[in-house]
C-alpha positions in Angstrom: 152.9 -57.0 40.4 153.3 -59.1 43.5 152.5 -62.8 43.1 150.8 -64.7 46.0 152.1 -68.1 46.9 149.7 -71.1 46.3 151.4 -73.4 48.7 149.1 -75.0 51.3 150.1 -75.1 55.0 150.9 -78.6 56.2 150.3 -80.0 59.7 153.1 -79.3 62.2 154.5 -82.2 64.2 152.9 -80.8 67.3 149.5 -80.7 65.7 149.9 -84.3 64.5 150.8 -85.4 68.0 147.8 -83.7 69.4 145.5 -85.4 66.9 147.0 -88.8 67.7 146.5 -88.1 71.5 142.9 -87.3 70.9 142.3 -90.4 69.0 144.0 -92.5 71.7 141.8 -91.0 74.4 138.7 -91.8 72.4 139.8 -95.4 71.8 140.3 -95.8 75.6 136.6 -95.0 76.2 135.2 -96.7 73.1 137.0 -100.1 73.3 135.3 -101.4 76.5 131.9 -100.5 75.1 132.6 -102.3 71.8 133.8 -105.4 73.7 130.6 -105.4 75.7 128.5 -105.1 72.6 130.3 -108.0 71.0 129.8 -110.2 74.0 126.2 -109.3 74.1 125.8 -110.1 70.5 127.4 -113.5 70.8 125.3 -114.3 73.8 122.1 -113.4 72.0 123.2 -115.6 69.1 123.8 -118.5 71.5 120.5 -117.9 73.2 118.7 -118.1 69.9 120.6 -121.4 68.9 119.7 -123.1 72.2 116.1 -122.0 72.2 115.4 -122.9 68.6 117.1 -126.3 68.8 115.2 -127.4 71.9 111.9 -126.2 70.6 112.6 -127.9 67.3 113.4 -131.2 69.0 110.1 -131.1 70.9 108.2 -130.3 67.7 109.8 -133.3 65.9 108.7 -135.6 68.8 105.1 -134.3 68.4 104.9 -134.5 64.6 106.8 -137.8 64.1 105.4 -139.5 67.2 108.9 -140.6 68.1 111.3 -140.1 71.0 113.7 -137.3 70.2 117.1 -137.1 71.9 118.9 -133.8 72.6 122.6 -134.2 73.2 124.8 -131.5 74.8 128.4 -131.9 73.7 131.6 -131.1 75.5 134.9 -130.9 73.9 138.3 -129.2 74.5 138.9 -126.1 72.4 142.7 -126.1 71.5 142.5 -122.3 71.2 141.3 -121.9 74.8 144.0 -121.8 77.6 144.0 -124.9 79.6 141.8 -127.0 77.3 143.1 -130.0 75.4 141.6 -131.3 72.2 142.3 -134.9 73.1 140.7 -134.6 76.6 137.1 -133.4 76.5 136.9 -133.2 80.3 139.2 -130.2 80.1 136.6 -128.3 78.0 133.1 -127.1 78.3 129.7 -128.1 76.9 129.4 -125.8 73.9 127.4 -127.6 71.2 124.2 -129.7 70.8 122.7 -132.1 68.4 119.2 -133.6 67.8 118.5 -137.3 67.2 115.4 -139.0 66.0 115.0 -142.3 68.0 113.6 -144.8 65.5 111.3 -147.7 66.5 114.2 -150.1 66.6 115.9 -147.9 69.2 118.6 -146.5 67.0 119.2 -142.7 67.3 119.6 -141.1 63.9 120.9 -137.5 63.6 118.3 -135.1 62.4 121.0 -132.6 61.4 124.6 -131.7 61.9 125.9 -130.6 65.4 125.1 -127.0 66.2 128.0 -125.2 67.8 127.6 -122.1 70.0 129.7 -119.0 69.2 133.3 -119.8 70.1 133.4 -117.4 73.2 130.1 -118.8 74.7 129.9 -121.9 76.9 127.4 -123.7 79.1 127.9 -123.1 82.7 128.9 -125.9 85.0 127.2 -127.4 88.1 123.8 -126.2 89.4 123.6 -123.4 86.9 123.1 -126.0 84.2 121.4 -129.1 85.6 120.7 -130.4 82.1 124.4 -131.2 81.8 125.4 -131.6 85.4 122.7 -133.4 87.3 123.2 -137.0 88.4 120.1 -138.1 86.3 122.0 -137.2 83.1 125.6 -137.9 84.2 128.1 -139.4 83.6 128.9 -138.2 80.1 129.4 -140.7 77.3 132.4 -140.8 75.1 131.7 -140.4 71.4 132.3 -143.6 69.5 133.6 -143.8 65.9 133.3 -147.6 65.7 130.2 -149.4 64.4 127.7 -150.7 66.9 124.6 -153.0 66.8 121.0 -152.2 67.0 118.3 -154.3 68.9 118.2 -156.7 65.9 121.9 -157.2 65.6 122.3 -155.0 62.6 125.4 -152.8 62.1 124.7 -149.1 62.7 127.0 -146.1 62.5 128.8 -144.7 65.4 128.4 -141.1 66.8 128.8 -138.3 64.2 132.1 -136.5 63.9 132.4 -132.9 65.2 133.7 -130.0 63.0 136.7 -127.8 63.8 138.9 -130.8 63.8 137.4 -132.2 67.0 136.2 -135.4 65.2 135.2 -137.9 67.9 137.2 -136.2 70.8 134.0 -135.2 72.6 131.6 -136.3 75.3 127.9 -135.8 75.6 125.0 -136.0 78.0 121.4 -136.3 76.8 117.7 -136.2 77.6 114.7 -137.1 75.4 111.4 -135.5 74.4 108.6 -138.1 74.3 105.9 -138.3 71.6 103.5 -136.3 73.8 105.9 -133.4 74.1 107.0 -134.1 77.7 110.5 -135.3 78.6 112.1 -138.2 80.3 113.5 -136.0 83.0 112.5 -136.5 86.6 109.6 -134.3 87.5 109.0 -135.6 91.1 112.0 -133.7 92.6 112.7 -130.1 93.3 115.3 -130.0 90.5 115.1 -127.0 88.2 116.1 -128.2 84.7 118.0 -125.5 83.1 120.9 -124.4 80.9 122.9 -121.2 81.6 125.2 -119.6 78.9 127.9 -117.1 79.6 131.1 -115.8 78.0 134.0 -118.0 78.7 135.9 -115.0 80.2 133.1 -114.1 82.6 133.4 -116.7 85.4 130.4 -117.5 87.6 130.8 -117.3 91.3 129.6 -120.7 92.6 125.9 -120.8 91.9 125.8 -117.0 91.0 126.0 -116.4 87.3 128.1 -113.5 85.9 126.4 -110.1 85.2 125.8 -111.0 81.6 124.2 -114.4 81.1 121.2 -116.3 79.7 119.2 -119.1 81.3 116.8 -121.5 79.6 114.5 -123.4 82.0 112.8 -126.5 80.7 109.5 -127.9 82.2 110.0 -131.7 82.3 106.3 -132.4 82.1 105.1 -130.0 79.4 108.4 -129.7 77.6 108.0 -126.0 77.3 110.8 -123.4 78.0 111.1 -120.2 79.9 113.9 -117.7 79.2 115.8 -115.5 81.7 118.2 -112.8 81.2 119.4 -110.1 83.6 117.3 -106.9 83.4 119.2 -103.9 82.0 
């Protein structure tokens, strides 16, 4: 009686190379799409952070009947090319923090600083007047040392930042008033806004990159409008 072999046929080297080639071709087409999805996801997350924090600051001003300060924070990310940790001016505005301004004039943090996703930054110049306009410039250097309030009492310095930044940061600020309005100038044609984009997508002058998010703040009502490019 003839016995049949039970051995299974293995892949040949040629077949294996063909499979690898097909996988490589698929990866070429899929990788850009995945990268775009990740960028969009980070931008959406940053959009939510900025919007929620600004709305939250206004709500605190209304409910506590206090001035509430919103600080936009700039620091150098040591992992980003050309940025220096010890020189905030080489970096971008990429975080914010809310402060309750007490009756004695002392600004007390409501919560910890909120950082944007690492690849997302606030655009410079006219695309983000809330950090670049002369009415909110120049930026202030964070101070670790103690300072005095209006009664001469010692109060703490500025809060330290995470990621090892500590006090190596600068900030600009505006305030919500107890009626929900802001201290921003409403008598000029300035559009008070913040524009977010991926750090690798460079704006062209006053033209944002294809994928961006802009929050516009009404200085009188304190309400916000959101803009994103149509898909």
